[in-house]
C-alpha positions in Angstrom: 54.9 4.5 26.4 51.5 4.4 24.7 48.7 6.7 25.8 45.0 5.9 26.1 42.8 3.0 26.9 43.1 -0.4 25.4 41.4 -0.7 22.0 39.1 -3.6 23.1 36.6 -2.6 25.8 34.1 -4.5 27.9 30.6 -3.6 26.8 28.8 -1.0 29.0 25.9 -2.3 31.1 22.4 -1.5 30.2 22.0 0.5 33.4 25.0 2.7 32.6 23.8 3.3 29.1 20.4 4.4 30.4 22.0 6.8 32.9 24.3 8.3 30.2 21.5 8.7 27.7 19.2 10.3 30.3 21.9 12.9 31.0 22.1 13.8 27.3 25.5 12.0 26.8 26.4 9.4 24.3 27.4 6.0 25.7 30.9 6.2 27.2 30.9 10.0 27.1 32.7 11.7 30.0 33.6 15.3 30.9 36.7 16.8 29.2 39.0 19.5 30.4 38.5 22.9 28.7 42.2 23.3 28.1 45.1 20.8 27.7 48.6 21.1 28.9 50.0 22.1 25.5 47.5 25.0 25.3 45.3 23.1 22.8 41.5 23.4 23.4 39.3 20.6 22.4 37.9 21.5 19.0 34.3 22.3 18.3 32.5 19.3 16.8 31.9 21.2 13.6 35.5 22.2 13.0 38.0 20.2 10.9 39.7 18.9 14.0 36.6 18.2 15.9 37.1 16.1 19.0 34.3 13.9 20.1 33.6 12.6 23.6 35.6 9.6 24.7 33.9 6.4 23.7 31.0 8.1 22.0 29.3 6.3 19.1 29.4 8.4 15.9 25.9 9.2 14.7 24.6 6.0 16.2 20.9 5.8 15.2 20.2 3.5 18.1 21.6 6.0 20.7 19.8 8.9 19.0 16.5 7.0 19.0 16.9 6.2 22.7 17.5 9.8 23.5 14.6 11.0 21.5 12.2 8.3 22.7 9.4 6.7 20.7 6.0 7.4 22.5 4.2 6.5 19.2 6.1 3.2 18.9 7.8 4.3 15.7 11.5 4.7 15.0 13.2 6.7 12.2 12.4 5.0 8.9 15.7 3.1 8.3 15.7 1.9 11.9 12.0 1.0 11.8 12.6 -1.2 8.8 15.6 -2.8 10.6 13.5 -3.4 13.7 10.6 -4.9 11.9 12.9 -7.3 10.0 14.5 -8.5 13.2 11.1 -8.7 15.0 9.7 -10.9 12.2 12.7 -13.2 12.4 12.5 -13.5 16.1 8.8 -14.2 16.3 8.7 -16.8 13.5 8.9 -19.9 15.7 6.2 -18.5 18.0 3.9 -17.6 15.0 4.3 -21.1 13.6 3.4 -22.7 16.9 0.4 -20.4 17.4 -1.0 -21.1 14.0 -1.1 -24.8 14.7 -2.7 -24.0 18.0 -5.3 -21.9 16.3 -6.2 -24.9 14.1 -6.6 -27.0 17.2 -8.9 -24.4 18.7 -11.1 -24.3 15.5 -11.4 -28.1 15.6 -12.2 -28.2 19.3 -14.8 -25.5 19.2 -16.4 -27.1 16.1 -16.8 -30.3 18.1 -18.3 -28.4 21.1 -20.8 -26.6 19.0 -21.9 -29.9 17.4 -22.8 -31.0 21.0 -25.0 -28.0 21.8 -26.5 -26.7 18.6 -29.0 -28.2 16.1 -27.8 -29.9 13.0 -29.0 -27.1 10.5 -27.2 -24.5 12.5 -24.0 -26.6 12.6 -24.1 -27.1 8.9 -24.1 -23.3 8.5 -21.3 -22.8 11.0 -19.3 -25.6 9.3 -19.8 -23.9 5.9 -18.4 -20.6 7.3 -15.4 -22.4 8.8 -14.7 -24.2 5.5 -15.1 -21.1 3.3 -13.5 -18.6 5.6 -11.2 -20.2 8.1 -9.6 -22.9 6.1 -8.1 -20.7 3.3 -6.8 -18.2 5.9 -5.1 -20.8 8.0 -3.7 -22.6 5.0 -2.3 -19.4 3.5 -0.8 -18.5 6.8 0.9 -21.9 7.2 2.3 -21.7 3.7 3.7 -18.2 4.2 5.4 -18.9 7.6 7.1 -22.0 6.2 8.2 -20.4 2.9 11.1 -18.1 2.0 8.6 -15.3 1.3 7.8 -15.0 5.0 9.5 -11.6 5.6 7.8 -10.1 2.5 4.3 -11.6 2.7 3.5 -12.3 6.3 2.8 -8.7 7.4 0.3 -8.3 4.6 -1.3 -11.7 5.1 -1.6 -11.1 8.8 -3.0 -7.6 8.3 -5.8 -9.0 6.1 -6.2 -12.5 7.5 -6.4 -11.7 11.2 -9.4 -9.3 11.1 -11.1 -11.4 8.5 -10.7 -14.5 10.7 -11.9 -12.5 13.7 -15.0 -11.3 11.8 -15.8 -14.9 10.9 -15.5 -16.0 14.5 -17.8 -13.0 15.5 -20.3 -14.2 12.9 -20.3 -17.7 14.4 -20.8 -16.2 17.9 -23.7 -14.0 16.8 -25.4 -16.9 15.0 -25.0 -19.2 18.0 -26.3 -16.4 20.3 -29.4 -16.1 18.2 -30.0 -19.8 19.0 -29.4 -19.4 22.7 -25.8 -20.5 22.9 -23.1 -17.9 24.0 -19.8 -18.2 22.1 -18.6 -14.7 23.1 -15.5 -16.4 24.6 -14.4 -17.4 21.1 -14.3 -13.7 20.1 -12.3 -12.9 23.3 -9.8 -15.6 22.3 -9.5 -14.1 18.8 -8.8 -10.7 20.3 -6.1 -12.2 22.5 -4.6 -13.9 19.5 -4.5 -10.7 17.5 -2.8 -8.7 20.3 -0.3 -11.3 21.5 0.0 -14.5 19.4 0.6 -13.4 15.8 3.6 -11.2 16.2 1.7 -8.1 15.0 2.9 -4.6 15.9 0.7 -2.6 18.3 -1.2 -0.4 15.7 -1.8 -3.3 13.3 -3.2 -5.4 16.2 -5.3 -2.5 17.5 -6.8 -1.8 14.1 -7.6 -5.5 13.5 -9.1 -6.0 17.0 -11.3 -2.9 16.6 -12.7 -4.2 13.3 -13.6 -7.4 15.1 -15.2 -5.4 17.9 -17.3 -3.3 15.5 -18.3 -6.4 13.5 -20.0 -7.9 16.6 -22.4 -5.0 16.9 -23.2 -5.0 13.2 -23.9 -8.7 13.3 -25.9 -8.5 16.5 -28.0 -5.7 15.1 -28.5 -7.6 11.8 -29.7 -10.8 13.6 -31.7 -8.9 16.2 -30.0 -10.0 19.4 -31.6 -8.7 22.6 -30.2 -5.5 23.8 -29.2 -7.1 27.2 -27.1 -9.6 25.3 -25.4 -6.9 23.2 -24.6 -4.8 26.3 -23.1 -7.7 28.3 -21.2 -9.2 25.3 -20.1 -5.7 24.1 -18.8 -4.8 27.6 -16.8 -8.0 27.7 -15.3 -7.3 24.3 -14.7 -3.6 25.2 -12.7 -4.5 28.3 -10.9 -7.2 26.5 -9.7 -4.7 23.9 -8.8 -2.1 26.5 -6.7 -4.6 28.5 -5.2 -6.1 25.4 -4.2 -2.7 23.9 -2.6 -1.5 27.2 -0.6 -4.7 27.6 0.3 -4.9 23.9 1.6 -1.3 24.0 3.6 -1.9 27.1 5.2 -5.1 25.7 6.0 -3.5 22.4 7.6 -0.5 24.0 9.7 -2.8 26.2 10.6 -4.9 23.1 11.7 -1.8 21.2 13.7 -0.5 24.1 15.5 -3.8 24.6 16.2 -3.9 20.8 17.9 -0.5 20.9 19.9 -1.3 24.0 21.1 -4.6 22.7 22.2 -3.0 19.4 23.8 -0.2 21.3 25.7 -2.7 23.5 26.9 -4.5 20.3 28.1 -1.1 18.9 29.8 -0.2 22.1 31.6 -3.5 22.2 33.0 -2.8 18.7 34.2 0.8 19.6 37.5 1.9 21.1 37.1 3.1 24.6 39.1 6.3 24.2 38.5 7.5 20.6 35.1 6.1 19.9 36.1 4.7 16.5 36.1 1.0 15.7 38.5 -1.1 17.8 41.0 -3.8 16.8 38.6 -6.7 17.3 36.1 -5.3 14.8 39.0 -4.4 12.4 40.1 -8.1 12.4 36.6 -9.3 11.9 36.0 -6.8 9.1 39.2 -7.6 7.2 38.5 -11.3 7.4 35.0 -10.8 6.1 35.8 -8.2 3.4 38.7 -10.3 2.1 36.3 -13.2 1.2 33.9 -10.7 -0.3 36.6 -9.0 -2.4 37.8 -12.4 -3.6 34.3 -13.3 -4.8 33.7 -9.9 -6.4 37.2 -9.6 -7.8 37.4 -6.2 -6.1 40.7 -4.5 -5.1 41.4 -3.6 -1.4 43.3 -0.8 0.2 44.7 -0.8 3.7 46.4 2.2 5.3 48.3 1.9 8.6 48.8 5.4 10.2 51.3 6.0 13.0 51.6 9.3 14.9 55.3 10.4 14.6 57.3 10.6 17.8 54.2 10.1 20.0 56.1 8.9 23.0 58.0 12.2 23.0 54.7 14.0 22.7 53.2 12.0 25.6 56.3 12.6 27.8 56.4 16.3 27.1 52.7 17.3 27.3 51.4 14.5 29.6 48.8 11.7 29.1 45.7 14.0 29.1 47.1 15.9 26.1 48.1 12.5 24.6 44.6 11.2 24.9 43.1 14.3 23.4 45.6 14.2 20.6 44.6 10.5 19.8 40.9 11.6 19.8 41.4 14.4 17.3 43.6 12.3 15.0 41.0 9.5 15.2 38.1 11.7 14.2 40.1 13.3 11.4 40.9 9.9 10.0 37.3 8.7 10.3 36.2 11.3 7.8 38.2 9.5 5.2 36.2 6.2 5.3 32.6 7.1 4.7 31.6 4.4 2.2 29.6 1.5 3.6 32.4 -1.1 3.4 35.2 1.2 4.5 36.2 1.4 8.1 38.6 3.4 10.4 39.9 1.6 13.5 42.3 2.1 16.2 45.0 -0.6 15.5 46.9 -0.2 18.8 48.4 2.6 20.8 49.1 5.5 18.4 48.5 3.4 15.3 45.3 3.5 13.2 44.1 1.4 10.3 41.8 2.3 7.4 40.3 -0.3 5.1 39.1 0.8 1.7 36.9 -1.4 -0.5 37.2 -1.3 -4.3 40.2 1.0 -4.0 43.0 1.1 -6.7 46.3 2.7 -6.2 45.1 6.2 -7.2 42.2 6.0 -4.8 44.6 5.0 -1.9 47.0 7.9 -2.8 44.1 10.4 -2.8 43.0 9.0 0.6 46.5 9.4 2.0 46.6 13.0 0.7 43.3 13.8 2.5 44.5 12.2 5.7 47.8 14.1 5.9 46.0 17.3 4.9 43.4 16.7 7.7 46.2 16.1 10.3 48.0 19.2 9.2 44.8 21.2 9.5 44.7 20.3 13.2 48.0 22.3 13.7 48.8 20.4 16.9 52.0 21.7 18.4 54.8 19.1 19.0 57.6 21.0 20.6 59.3 17.7 21.6 59.6 16.4 18.1 63.2 15.8 16.9 62.1 16.8 13.4 62.4 20.4 12.1 58.7 20.7 11.8 57.4 21.3 15.4 53.9 20.1 14.9 52.2 16.7 14.9 52.7 14.6 11.8 51.9 11.0 10.8 53.6 8.3 8.8 51.4 6.2 6.5 52.1 2.7 5.1 49.6 1.5 2.5 48.9 -1.7 0.7 46.8 -1.9 -2.4 46.1 -5.4 -3.8 43.7 -7.6 -5.7 42.8 -10.6 -3.3 43.5 -14.0 -4.8 42.2 -17.4 -3.9 44.7 -19.3 -1.9 46.1 -16.2 -0.2 45.0 -14.9 3.2 44.4 -11.4 4.5 47.4 -11.8 6.8 49.7 -11.1 3.9 47.6 -8.0 3.1 48.1 -6.6 6.6 51.8 -7.6 6.5 52.4 -5.7 3.3 50.9 -2.5 4.8 53.0 -3.0 7.9 56.1 -3.3 5.8 55.2 -0.1 4.0 54.7 1.7 7.3 58.0 0.4 8.5 59.7 1.8 5.4 57.9 5.2 5.8 59.5 5.4 9.3 62.9 4.5 8.0 62.7 7.2 5.4 62.4 9.9 7.9 58.7 9.8 8.9 56.0 12.3 7.8 55.7 10.6 4.5 53.7 7.9 2.7 54.8 4.6 1.2 52.4 2.6 -0.9 53.1 -1.0 -1.9 51.2 -3.0 -4.5 53.4 -5.0 -6.8 55.5 -6.1 -3.8 52.6 -8.4 -2.9 53.7 -11.0 -5.5 57.1 -11.2 -3.8 55.8 -11.2 -0.2 56.2 -14.3 2.0 53.4 -14.1 4.5 54.8 -14.4 8.0 58.3 -13.3 7.0 58.4 -9.6 7.9 60.8 -7.5 5.9 61.5 -10.5 3.6 63.7 -8.7 1.2 61.2 -7.3 -1.4 62.5 -4.3 -3.2 61.0 -1.2 -1.7 59.5 1.7 -3.7 60.5 5.3 -3.2 58.5 7.3 -0.7 55.4 9.1 -1.9 55.3 12.8 -1.1 51.5 13.3 -0.7 51.2 16.8 0.5 52.8 20.1 -0.7 54.9 21.2 2.2 57.2 24.2 2.7 60.1 21.8 3.1 60.0 18.5 1.1 60.5 15.4 3.2 63.1 13.1 1.6 64.3 9.7 2.7 66.5 9.5 5.8 
């Protein structure tokens, strides 16, 4: 009988995530008993055998950011950079469409001014459009259709948007000095800045305020009547207030949705009981990392860890104790895979898997030593164990290979599985590492007859474990 929830879990709903975060819990966290049936208390989170809440996401930046909030519309630096990159990618189609729409607006209003203004004034306005608007729009189009979009667009937009807006304000002031009101064009520019260019709130607010200030400077320079300045200034003021309020609300909602979506993705990749990665993510990661290691000519290590006599433990102490045992073992193991391409996952039931990238045999051996030392440090009693050592132990089967073109990761997993099988045959509580056996392995033919290595004693114990 295997204790604990299935390793693949349906993602939590957004509503449940919000409720759990508002109560100070990580997604999936639930109340645990203060003492288990075998007398073991859940360990403090800072202790070597720290037990985390069920289903909690370990140090999830998205969960932490949701808990802290972001009233100033700023995330922690790494998360802010990630959000901005995603935001740029998602708004690209909209920005492209709106730039073409801006060109259409410029042409349309140019035609309209030619109908109502004298020719000398139109020549001046056309010159401003040619010198100021054309370069900005051309540069914008080139950037949004180039590979440099992510790198250059924020800068181009930050400079181009207020410059374009100031140019439109200049046209409006000149037209007003000749009795034609074009304040609506300045309003349109403010709307564009806030909503149509994919700008973040503070960038849009700063650009729009520059346009707002430029109107009064231009109006004063050309001597527009005070009544015109008051009315037009009031229109622009309320446009900026409304635009800023809506823009802030929209960006806050966008950022919240971004965090919740990422959190749902993380939750879907986590085991419901232990909070570490689940079998689905393990399979996806191994498939991806195999291809990368083949390209990079990097060695891979895979360790399969099985809790010894776990059925007897479950039957003796009960399922609650079995669940707590799985959590503590999972979090001990997770500390052994801290590099970016290493992962720890629940493989199924009481079995766990650890993938190590660029790991030779010595690295795998060292990792196995740390794992068994961590498990021993938990000192979990196992009175039902048939072994002489009445505490919880694990058996580890490891594979260490150099991926080759033409081979698949299935043989890699099979080799580690055969090593684990051999570790159990030799009496458990030991480690078996296979590497050279990979050449003799027939993928899909388990226990195909390759010569097995002697067991590796990875931890100094009072009584040396030998083959059995």
